[in-house]
BAKOL-166412 format. One record per residue: residue number from 1; x, y, z of N, C-alpha, C in turn. Coordinates in Angstrom, 2 decimals. Layout:
N
+-----+---------+---------+---------+---------+---------+---------+---------+---------+---------+
|  nr |    n.c1 |    n.c2 |    n.c3 |   ca.c1 |   ca.c2 |   ca.c3 |    c.c1 |    c.c2 |    c.c3 |
+-----+---------+---------+---------+---------+---------+---------+---------+---------+---------+
| NUM |       X |       Y |       Z |       X |       Y |       Z |       X |       Y |       Z |
...
+-----+---------+---------+---------+---------+---------+---------+---------+---------+---------+
This chain:
140
+-----+---------+---------+---------+---------+---------+---------+---------+---------+---------+
|  nr |    n.c1 |    n.c2 |    n.c3 |   ca.c1 |   ca.c2 |   ca.c3 |    c.c1 |    c.c2 |    c.c3 |
+-----+---------+---------+---------+---------+---------+---------+---------+---------+---------+
|   1 |  212.46 |  -11.09 | -104.52 |  211.57 |  -11.80 | -105.41 |  211.08 |  -13.09 | -104.72 |
|   2 |  209.80 |  -13.35 | -104.79 |  209.21 |  -14.53 | -104.17 |  209.56 |  -15.77 | -104.98 |
|   3 |  209.58 |  -16.89 | -104.30 |  209.85 |  -18.15 | -104.96 |  208.58 |  -18.68 | -105.62 |
|   4 |  208.73 |  -19.25 | -106.79 |  207.59 |  -19.85 | -107.47 |  207.20 |  -21.12 | -106.73 |
|   5 |  205.91 |  -21.26 | -106.46 |  205.43 |  -22.45 | -105.76 |  204.03 |  -22.80 | -106.23 |
|   6 |  203.64 |  -24.04 | -106.02 |  202.31 |  -24.51 | -106.40 |  202.03 |  -25.80 | -105.63 |
|   7 |  200.79 |  -26.22 | -105.67 |  200.41 |  -27.48 | -105.06 |  200.04 |  -28.49 | -106.14 |
|   8 |  200.46 |  -29.72 | -105.93 |  200.08 |  -30.85 | -106.77 |  199.49 |  -31.90 | -105.84 |
|   9 |  198.94 |  -32.93 | -106.40 |  198.43 |  -34.04 | -105.60 |  199.17 |  -35.31 | -106.00 |
|  10 |  199.48 |  -36.13 | -105.00 |  200.21 |  -37.36 | -105.24 |  199.43 |  -38.52 | -104.63 |
|  11 |  199.68 |  -39.72 | -105.13 |  198.95 |  -40.89 | -104.65 |  199.39 |  -41.33 | -103.26 |
|  12 |  200.60 |  -40.95 | -102.84 |  201.10 |  -41.36 | -101.53 |  201.98 |  -40.25 | -100.96 |
|  13 |  201.68 |  -39.80 |  -99.77 |  202.46 |  -38.73 |  -99.14 |  203.90 |  -39.16 |  -98.86 |
|  14 |  204.13 |  -40.46 |  -98.78 |  205.46 |  -40.98 |  -98.47 |  206.44 |  -40.81 |  -99.63 |
|  15 |  205.97 |  -40.42 | -100.80 |  206.85 |  -40.24 | -101.96 |  207.69 |  -38.97 | -101.86 |
|  16 |  207.31 |  -38.03 | -101.01 |  208.09 |  -36.80 | -100.84 |  209.45 |  -37.16 | -100.23 |
|  17 |  210.54 |  -36.57 | -100.72 |  211.88 |  -36.95 | -100.27 |  212.11 |  -36.87 |  -98.76 |
|  18 |  211.43 |  -35.97 |  -98.08 |  211.66 |  -35.80 |  -96.65 |  210.71 |  -36.61 |  -95.78 |
|  19 |  209.70 |  -37.20 |  -96.35 |  208.67 |  -37.87 |  -95.56 |  209.24 |  -38.89 |  -94.58 |
|  20 |  210.09 |  -39.78 |  -95.06 |  210.65 |  -40.83 |  -94.21 |  211.46 |  -40.26 |  -93.06 |
|  21 |  212.14 |  -39.15 |  -93.31 |  213.06 |  -38.60 |  -92.32 |  212.36 |  -37.70 |  -91.30 |
|  22 |  211.15 |  -37.26 |  -91.60 |  210.44 |  -36.34 |  -90.71 |  209.32 |  -37.06 |  -89.94 |
|  23 |  208.56 |  -37.89 |  -90.61 |  207.42 |  -38.58 |  -89.98 |  207.87 |  -39.96 |  -89.50 |
|  24 |  207.91 |  -40.13 |  -88.19 |  208.43 |  -41.36 |  -87.59 |  207.26 |  -42.28 |  -87.24 |
|  25 |  207.35 |  -43.50 |  -87.75 |  206.28 |  -44.48 |  -87.49 |  206.26 |  -44.84 |  -86.00 |
|  26 |  205.07 |  -45.11 |  -85.50 |  204.85 |  -45.43 |  -84.09 |  204.39 |  -46.87 |  -83.95 |
|  27 |  204.30 |  -47.32 |  -82.73 |  203.79 |  -48.65 |  -82.40 |  204.67 |  -49.77 |  -82.95 |
|  28 |  205.95 |  -49.49 |  -83.23 |  206.87 |  -50.52 |  -83.66 |  206.58 |  -51.12 |  -85.02 |
|  29 |  205.75 |  -50.46 |  -85.81 |  205.43 |  -50.98 |  -87.14 |  206.45 |  -50.54 |  -88.17 |
|  30 |  206.49 |  -51.27 |  -89.27 |  207.37 |  -50.92 |  -90.39 |  206.84 |  -49.66 |  -91.06 |
|  31 |  207.73 |  -48.88 |  -91.63 |  207.40 |  -47.61 |  -92.30 |  206.22 |  -47.73 |  -93.26 |
|  32 |  206.21 |  -48.74 |  -94.09 |  205.15 |  -48.86 |  -95.10 |  203.84 |  -49.41 |  -94.54 |
|  33 |  203.88 |  -50.07 |  -93.39 |  202.66 |  -50.62 |  -92.80 |  202.11 |  -49.78 |  -91.66 |
|  34 |  202.87 |  -48.81 |  -91.22 |  202.43 |  -48.01 |  -90.07 |  201.23 |  -47.16 |  -90.42 |
|  35 |  200.36 |  -46.96 |  -89.44 |  199.22 |  -46.07 |  -89.64 |  199.25 |  -44.89 |  -88.66 |
|  36 |  200.27 |  -44.86 |  -87.79 |  200.42 |  -43.77 |  -86.83 |  201.85 |  -43.24 |  -86.93 |
|  37 |  201.96 |  -41.93 |  -87.11 |  203.27 |  -41.28 |  -87.25 |  203.31 |  -40.04 |  -86.38 |
|  38 |  204.52 |  -39.65 |  -85.96 |  204.74 |  -38.37 |  -85.30 |  205.83 |  -37.65 |  -86.07 |
|  39 |  205.60 |  -36.43 |  -86.50 |  204.31 |  -35.75 |  -86.50 |  203.32 |  -36.46 |  -87.43 |
|  40 |  202.07 |  -36.11 |  -87.26 |  201.01 |  -36.75 |  -88.05 |  201.22 |  -36.50 |  -89.54 |
|  41 |  200.92 |  -37.50 |  -90.35 |  201.04 |  -37.32 |  -91.81 |  199.89 |  -36.48 |  -92.35 |
|  42 |  200.01 |  -36.04 |  -93.59 |  198.91 |  -35.27 |  -94.19 |  197.69 |  -36.15 |  -94.43 |
|  43 |  196.58 |  -35.50 |  -94.63 |  195.33 |  -36.22 |  -94.92 |  195.12 |  -36.30 |  -96.43 |
|  44 |  194.56 |  -37.41 |  -96.85 |  194.25 |  -37.60 |  -98.26 |  192.98 |  -36.84 |  -98.59 |
|  45 |  192.99 |  -36.17 |  -99.73 |  191.82 |  -35.45 | -100.21 |  191.10 |  -36.39 | -101.18 |
|  46 |  189.88 |  -36.73 | -100.85 |  189.11 |  -37.67 | -101.66 |  189.04 |  -37.22 | -103.11 |
|  47 |  189.37 |  -38.13 | -104.00 |  189.31 |  -37.85 | -105.43 |  190.52 |  -37.14 | -105.98 |
|  48 |  191.46 |  -36.72 | -105.09 |  192.64 |  -35.99 | -105.56 |  193.94 |  -36.66 | -105.13 |
|  49 |  194.02 |  -37.05 | -103.89 |  195.25 |  -37.61 | -103.34 |  195.78 |  -36.73 | -102.23 |
|  50 |  197.08 |  -36.78 | -102.02 |  197.73 |  -36.01 | -100.96 |  198.33 |  -34.73 | -101.53 |
|  51 |  198.01 |  -33.58 | -100.94 |  198.59 |  -32.33 | -101.44 |  200.09 |  -32.27 | -101.18 |
|  52 |  200.83 |  -31.79 | -102.16 |  202.28 |  -31.66 | -102.08 |  202.64 |  -30.24 | -102.51 |
|  53 |  203.36 |  -29.55 | -101.64 |  203.86 |  -28.23 | -101.97 |  205.12 |  -28.38 | -102.81 |
|  54 |  205.13 |  -27.74 | -103.96 |  206.30 |  -27.74 | -104.85 |  206.88 |  -26.33 | -104.84 |
|  55 |  208.17 |  -26.23 | -104.61 |  208.86 |  -24.94 | -104.57 |  210.01 |  -25.00 | -105.56 |
|  56 |  210.00 |  -24.08 | -106.51 |  211.06 |  -24.03 | -107.52 |  212.17 |  -23.10 | -107.07 |
|  57 |  213.37 |  -23.65 | -107.00 |  214.55 |  -22.87 | -106.65 |  215.57 |  -23.14 | -107.76 |
|  58 |  215.81 |  -22.12 | -108.57 |  216.62 |  -22.25 | -109.78 |  216.02 |  -23.35 | -110.64 |
|  59 |  216.79 |  -24.40 | -110.89 |  216.29 |  -25.48 | -111.74 |  215.87 |  -26.71 | -110.94 |
|  60 |  215.69 |  -26.56 | -109.63 |  215.33 |  -27.67 | -108.75 |  213.93 |  -27.43 | -108.18 |
|  61 |  213.12 |  -28.48 | -108.16 |  211.80 |  -28.39 | -107.54 |  211.84 |  -29.20 | -106.25 |
|  62 |  211.66 |  -28.51 | -105.14 |  211.59 |  -29.16 | -103.83 |  210.14 |  -29.58 | -103.59 |
|  63 |  209.94 |  -30.77 | -103.01 |  208.59 |  -31.30 | -102.80 |  208.39 |  -31.62 | -101.31 |
|  64 |  207.32 |  -31.06 | -100.74 |  207.00 |  -31.26 |  -99.33 |  205.56 |  -31.73 |  -99.21 |
|  65 |  205.34 |  -32.88 |  -98.60 |  203.98 |  -33.37 |  -98.45 |  203.35 |  -32.97 |  -97.12 |
|  66 |  204.08 |  -32.20 |  -96.31 |  203.50 |  -31.70 |  -95.06 |  204.24 |  -30.45 |  -94.61 |
|  67 |  203.57 |  -29.62 |  -93.81 |  204.24 |  -28.45 |  -93.24 |  205.43 |  -28.84 |  -92.36 |
|  68 |  205.35 |  -30.00 |  -91.69 |  206.46 |  -30.45 |  -90.84 |  207.73 |  -30.67 |  -91.66 |
|  69 |  207.59 |  -31.13 |  -92.89 |  208.74 |  -31.33 |  -93.75 |  209.36 |  -30.00 |  -94.15 |
|  70 |  208.53 |  -29.04 |  -94.49 |  209.04 |  -27.71 |  -94.85 |  209.76 |  -27.08 |  -93.66 |
|  71 |  209.20 |  -27.23 |  -92.48 |  209.81 |  -26.70 |  -91.26 |  211.16 |  -27.38 |  -91.01 |
|  72 |  211.23 |  -28.69 |  -91.15 |  212.48 |  -29.42 |  -90.95 |  213.54 |  -29.00 |  -91.97 |
|  73 |  213.11 |  -28.74 |  -93.20 |  214.03 |  -28.28 |  -94.24 |  214.66 |  -26.96 |  -93.83 |
|  74 |  213.84 |  -26.02 |  -93.41 |  214.32 |  -24.69 |  -93.00 |  215.22 |  -24.81 |  -91.77 |
|  75 |  214.78 |  -25.57 |  -90.77 |  215.56 |  -25.71 |  -89.54 |  216.92 |  -26.35 |  -89.81 |
|  76 |  216.94 |  -27.40 |  -90.61 |  218.19 |  -28.11 |  -90.88 |  219.17 |  -27.23 |  -91.66 |
|  77 |  218.69 |  -26.59 |  -92.71 |  219.58 |  -25.76 |  -93.52 |  220.00 |  -24.47 |  -92.80 |
|  78 |  219.33 |  -24.14 |  -91.71 |  219.70 |  -22.96 |  -90.92 |  220.84 |  -23.25 |  -89.95 |
|  79 |  221.13 |  -24.52 |  -89.72 |  222.15 |  -24.89 |  -88.75 |  223.55 |  -24.52 |  -89.25 |
|  80 |  224.37 |  -24.04 |  -88.32 |  225.77 |  -23.70 |  -88.61 |  226.64 |  -24.44 |  -87.61 |
|  81 |  227.53 |  -25.29 |  -88.01 |  227.70 |  -25.76 |  -89.37 |  226.57 |  -26.71 |  -89.76 |
|  82 |  226.44 |  -26.94 |  -91.03 |  225.44 |  -27.87 |  -91.53 |  225.78 |  -29.26 |  -91.02 |
|  83 |  224.82 |  -29.97 |  -90.42 |  225.13 |  -31.30 |  -89.88 |  225.43 |  -32.29 |  -91.00 |
|  84 |  226.17 |  -33.32 |  -90.65 |  226.46 |  -34.36 |  -91.64 |  225.23 |  -35.24 |  -91.83 |
|  85 |  225.11 |  -35.81 |  -93.01 |  223.98 |  -36.72 |  -93.25 |  224.14 |  -37.99 |  -92.41 |
|  86 |  225.34 |  -38.35 |  -92.06 |  225.55 |  -39.49 |  -91.17 |  224.91 |  -39.21 |  -89.81 |
|  87 |  225.16 |  -38.03 |  -89.27 |  224.58 |  -37.66 |  -87.97 |  223.06 |  -37.60 |  -88.06 |
|  88 |  222.55 |  -36.98 |  -89.12 |  221.10 |  -36.87 |  -89.27 |  220.43 |  -38.23 |  -89.46 |
|  89 |  221.04 |  -39.10 |  -90.24 |  220.42 |  -40.41 |  -90.45 |  220.54 |  -41.27 |  -89.19 |
|  90 |  221.59 |  -41.08 |  -88.39 |  221.69 |  -41.81 |  -87.12 |  220.56 |  -41.42 |  -86.17 |
|  91 |  220.11 |  -40.17 |  -86.25 |  219.00 |  -39.71 |  -85.40 |  217.72 |  -40.49 |  -85.69 |
|  92 |  217.55 |  -40.95 |  -86.90 |  216.35 |  -41.71 |  -87.30 |  216.38 |  -43.09 |  -86.66 |
|  93 |  217.60 |  -43.63 |  -86.46 |  217.75 |  -44.88 |  -85.75 |  217.32 |  -46.14 |  -86.48 |
|  94 |  217.32 |  -46.12 |  -87.79 |  216.89 |  -47.31 |  -88.54 |  217.99 |  -47.95 |  -89.35 |
|  95 |  219.15 |  -47.33 |  -89.41 |  220.24 |  -47.86 |  -90.22 |  220.22 |  -47.38 |  -91.66 |
|  96 |  219.18 |  -46.63 |  -92.05 |  219.14 |  -46.08 |  -93.41 |  220.02 |  -44.84 |  -93.46 |
|  97 |  220.59 |  -44.61 |  -94.62 |  221.40 |  -43.42 |  -94.81 |  222.86 |  -43.79 |  -94.71 |
|  98 |  223.79 |  -42.87 |  -94.73 |  223.55 |  -41.44 |  -94.87 |  223.29 |  -41.00 |  -96.32 |
|  99 |  223.63 |  -41.85 |  -97.28 |  223.48 |  -41.43 |  -98.67 |  222.02 |  -41.32 |  -99.10 |
| 100 |  221.11 |  -41.95 |  -98.39 |  219.70 |  -41.85 |  -98.76 |  218.98 |  -40.71 |  -98.03 |
| 101 |  219.67 |  -40.03 |  -97.14 |  219.05 |  -38.92 |  -96.41 |  218.73 |  -37.78 |  -97.38 |
| 102 |  217.64 |  -37.08 |  -97.13 |  217.21 |  -36.01 |  -98.04 |  218.29 |  -34.95 |  -98.23 |
| 103 |  219.06 |  -34.65 |  -97.20 |  220.08 |  -33.62 |  -97.31 |  221.18 |  -34.05 |  -98.30 |
| 104 |  221.49 |  -35.33 |  -98.33 |  222.53 |  -35.79 |  -99.27 |  222.05 |  -35.76 | -100.71 |
| 105 |  220.75 |  -35.71 | -100.91 |  220.19 |  -35.69 | -102.26 |  220.10 |  -34.27 | -102.83 |
| 106 |  220.30 |  -33.25 | -102.00 |  220.26 |  -31.86 | -102.50 |  221.51 |  -31.56 | -103.32 |
| 107 |  221.39 |  -30.69 | -104.30 |  222.59 |  -30.26 | -105.04 |  223.55 |  -29.54 | -104.09 |
| 108 |  224.84 |  -29.65 | -104.36 |  225.87 |  -29.05 | -103.51 |  225.65 |  -27.54 | -103.34 |
| 109 |  225.22 |  -26.85 | -104.39 |  225.06 |  -25.40 | -104.30 |  223.98 |  -24.99 | -103.29 |
| 110 |  223.02 |  -25.88 | -103.02 |  221.99 |  -25.56 | -102.03 |  222.52 |  -25.63 | -100.60 |
| 111 |  223.63 |  -26.31 | -100.42 |  224.21 |  -26.48 |  -99.08 |  225.22 |  -25.39 |  -98.76 |
| 112 |  225.60 |  -24.60 |  -99.74 |  226.57 |  -23.54 |  -99.52 |  225.97 |  -22.41 |  -98.70 |
| 113 |  226.78 |  -21.81 |  -97.86 |  226.28 |  -20.77 |  -96.96 |  225.71 |  -19.58 |  -97.71 |
| 114 |  226.29 |  -19.22 |  -98.84 |  225.77 |  -18.08 |  -99.61 |  224.34 |  -18.31 | -100.07 |
| 115 |  224.07 |  -19.49 | -100.57 |  222.71 |  -19.84 | -100.99 |  221.78 |  -19.84 |  -99.78 |
| 116 |  222.22 |  -20.46 |  -98.71 |  221.36 |  -20.56 |  -97.52 |  221.06 |  -19.18 |  -96.94 |
| 117 |  222.06 |  -18.31 |  -96.89 |  221.85 |  -16.96 |  -96.37 |  220.85 |  -16.18 |  -97.20 |
| 118 |  220.91 |  -16.37 |  -98.50 |  220.06 |  -15.60 |  -99.41 |  218.66 |  -16.21 |  -99.57 |
| 119 |  218.56 |  -17.52 |  -99.62 |  217.31 |  -18.16 | -100.00 |  216.47 |  -18.64 |  -98.82 |
| 120 |  217.10 |  -19.04 |  -97.71 |  216.30 |  -19.53 |  -96.58 |  215.30 |  -18.50 |  -96.06 |
| 121 |  215.66 |  -17.21 |  -95.99 |  214.64 |  -16.24 |  -95.58 |  213.43 |  -16.22 |  -96.53 |
| 122 |  213.67 |  -16.42 |  -97.82 |  212.56 |  -16.48 |  -98.77 |  211.71 |  -17.72 |  -98.55 |
| 123 |  212.35 |  -18.83 |  -98.24 |  211.60 |  -20.07 |  -97.98 |  210.83 |  -19.94 |  -96.68 |
| 124 |  211.41 |  -19.30 |  -95.67 |  210.71 |  -19.07 |  -94.41 |  209.49 |  -18.17 |  -94.62 |
| 125 |  209.63 |  -17.15 |  -95.46 |  208.49 |  -16.28 |  -95.78 |  207.42 |  -17.07 |  -96.52 |
| 126 |  207.86 |  -17.96 |  -97.39 |  206.92 |  -18.81 |  -98.11 |  206.18 |  -19.73 |  -97.15 |
| 127 |  206.87 |  -20.22 |  -96.13 |  206.24 |  -21.08 |  -95.13 |  205.05 |  -20.37 |  -94.49 |
| 128 |  205.22 |  -19.12 |  -94.15 |  204.13 |  -18.34 |  -93.56 |  203.02 |  -18.10 |  -94.59 |
| 129 |  203.38 |  -17.83 |  -95.82 |  202.41 |  -17.55 |  -96.87 |  201.54 |  -18.76 |  -97.18 |
| 130 |  202.15 |  -19.94 |  -97.27 |  201.37 |  -21.11 |  -97.67 |  200.57 |  -21.72 |  -96.53 |
| 131 |  200.74 |  -21.22 |  -95.30 |  199.94 |  -21.74 |  -94.20 |  198.46 |  -21.58 |  -94.51 |
| 132 |  198.04 |  -20.39 |  -94.92 |  196.63 |  -20.17 |  -95.26 |  196.28 |  -20.79 |  -96.62 |
| 133 |  197.15 |  -20.59 |  -97.57 |  196.95 |  -21.12 |  -98.92 |  196.83 |  -22.65 |  -98.87 |
| 134 |  197.67 |  -23.28 |  -98.06 |  197.68 |  -24.73 |  -97.96 |  196.42 |  -25.29 |  -97.35 |
| 135 |  195.86 |  -24.59 |  -96.39 |  194.62 |  -25.08 |  -95.77 |  193.49 |  -25.21 |  -96.80 |
| 136 |  193.48 |  -24.32 |  -97.77 |  192.41 |  -24.36 |  -98.77 |  192.53 |  -25.58 |  -99.71 |
| 137 |  193.74 |  -26.18 |  -99.78 |  193.91 |  -27.38 | -100.61 |  194.08 |  -28.63 |  -99.78 |
| 138 |  194.01 |  -28.48 |  -98.46 |  194.12 |  -29.63 |  -97.57 |  195.52 |  -29.95 |  -97.09 |
| 139 |  196.47 |  -29.03 |  -97.33 |  197.85 |  -29.23 |  -96.88 |  198.01 |  -28.61 |  -95.52 |
| 140 |  198.32 |  -29.41 |  -94.53 |  198.54 |  -28.85 |  -93.19 |  197.44 |  -29.08 |  -92.23 |
+-----+---------+---------+---------+---------+---------+---------+---------+---------+---------+
C-alpha cells in the first residue's frame, strides 16, 4: 500500500524539521541570515510560498521542504546501526543538538528496525514518484 502524501506551501522553507540539519549555510553567515546553502534550498513560488512534501505514516505527518531532506531521511534511517543523535548533531558542527536533531524528534516506533524494514522501501518508492509530481508544484 502506498503512503498518503500531499504538497502544502509554507512561508519559510526553514520551518521543516530537517532543514537546519540538511542545508548548511555558506560564507560564514548565521543560519537565519544566510542566503547561500549546500545543498541549495527550495525556491519560493510567487503567491504561494515554499512547497513542502507531507507524508503520513500512521498518525505522524513527516514534512520535507526539499528533495535533499527526503533523501537524508531515507539514508539516515537505512543505516545499521542507527547513528546516535549526538554523532549526527556533531557532524553539523554548531553545538546544536543532540536533543534538537530531527532524528531525536521522531517517535521511538519509527526508529525500530521492524518499522524501518517495512516502511523505508515505501518511502524510497515515494521519493521516485514525487520527483515528477514535485516539479509540477515547484518542489525540487
